[in-house]
C-alpha positions, 0 to 999 in steps of 0.5 A: 500499499502506498504512503501518503508521502509516496502518492504526494511525490508522484503527484508532484513528479507528474505535475508538469506539462512535459512530464505528463506527456512522457508518461503518456508515451512510456505508458504505450511501451518502453522508449530510449531517451534519444527517442523521447528527445526526438518525439518531444522536440526538446533537448536530451539534457532536459528530458533526462532531468524530467526522466530522472525526477519520475524514476525517482518518484516511482512513475517510470522505471530505467532500464539500461542496455549497453549504450541506450537507456530505455524508460517504461512505466512499470507493470508490477502493481505495487509500483505501477497503480499510481502511474497507470491511474494517472495515465487514465485520466490523460486526455488522449483528445489533446492536440499536442498529445496526438502530435506526440503519438503520431511521432511515436508511430514514426519511431516505431516505423523506424525501428521496424525498418532497423529489424527488417534491415537485420533480417536481410542480413541473415536471410540467406541463411535463414532457410538453412538455419531453419532446416536443421531441426524439426519444422517450427510448428511441430517443435512449438506444439510439442514445447507447449504441450510440456509446459501445459496449460497452468498460468504462468506468473512470471516467465523468462526466455534465456537468449530470446532471439527474435522473441518468439517464446515469448510470443507463443506463451504471452496468453499464458503468462501474467508477465514475461522477460526475454534476455539476449546479448544481441541488440540487433536481435533484440531490435527484432524481438521488439519489432515483433512484440509491438506487431502483435500488440503484446503488453505483458512481455518485453525484452531485455539485454543481458548475459545467460551467465549473469542474468539481471534477475534476482534469486527466486524470482521467476515461475518458468524459465526456458532455453530454447535452442541456446545451450549449444552456443555455450562454452559452459552449459552447466553454468548457464543452467545453474544461473537459470536455476538461480532465478527459479522460485520454489516449484519453478521450472526450467525447460530446456530445449537443444539438439541431441548429440550429433556429428555435423562438425560444420555447425561449428564454423558456419553456424558458431556452435560450440557444442554438437548437441547433448546427451540425456546424461550430460544434461541431468549432470547439469541439473544435479549440479544445479540441484534441480530434480529432473521431470520425466524422460526427455521428448525427442523430436526427429528432424533432418539432419538434426534431432532435438529434445526437450528436457525439463527440471524443477526446483524444490520447495526446501531449496535454499538459494544456491548463489548470493544475492547480486547487488546488480539484479533487478526483479522481473518487471 
């Protein structure tokens, strides 16, 4: 519950023309400082000062990503109630706001063009990459069956790439976050999320070896065709399990062991698949329990497997809290 002082602080922070405009814009999606500067037609130092005040008041959250910093209205109920209440009072028929929203669409169109440009770079290999494994629809149907239909409170997709896992699981998750190290892939993911009108999922830049999340903050974590890029799969799995809540699940989707050596040079795979025993040992090292037998989907030339594990209710955190960790938002 918010205190009277918190409420008054939020009202003071929002009680300025430009800051209300910023709040209305960020309620429609995350925006960087440079994008807000472009939309508002104001100097970056001035916009940054407004953003600083709004973050301090809890109306916005600050999300660093490499050289960029994004801002969004928090979606956690304990911090966003005041912000969303204020947004609901903003008159969208205001001519000035309509100009802002028009410029916001231009910014989104620019993002889409950037994403399309990146896809053009990988298009020549895309069919070949997709042909490495079973058809996408078959794999996704199998994955959804393994996940089940129970609602997911907090979803984490590690190495999210184009954000496909967030797309297909958005209707089952209250909130979802995708983590990826590549800014180019995150641009693609953001474009896909916006195009599909998904407001409960977002993406963030981060390292799969050091996830920017607190211990025990996730109900379901997914490593979808990511682990073979790692030079330390056990560490990746341990880090994924660190952020799982008691009874939380980790699902690993990856290739069974194969001998296609050219995948190392052409597609930068570090590992040529995994055996059931290797994954089981990784789960054991992370102190999580294997759930059921692995699911196998035979493709040409590779076979994909789906493994899953669950964190015990009685398991004490396997790592010390990270000072830089942020709770899922």
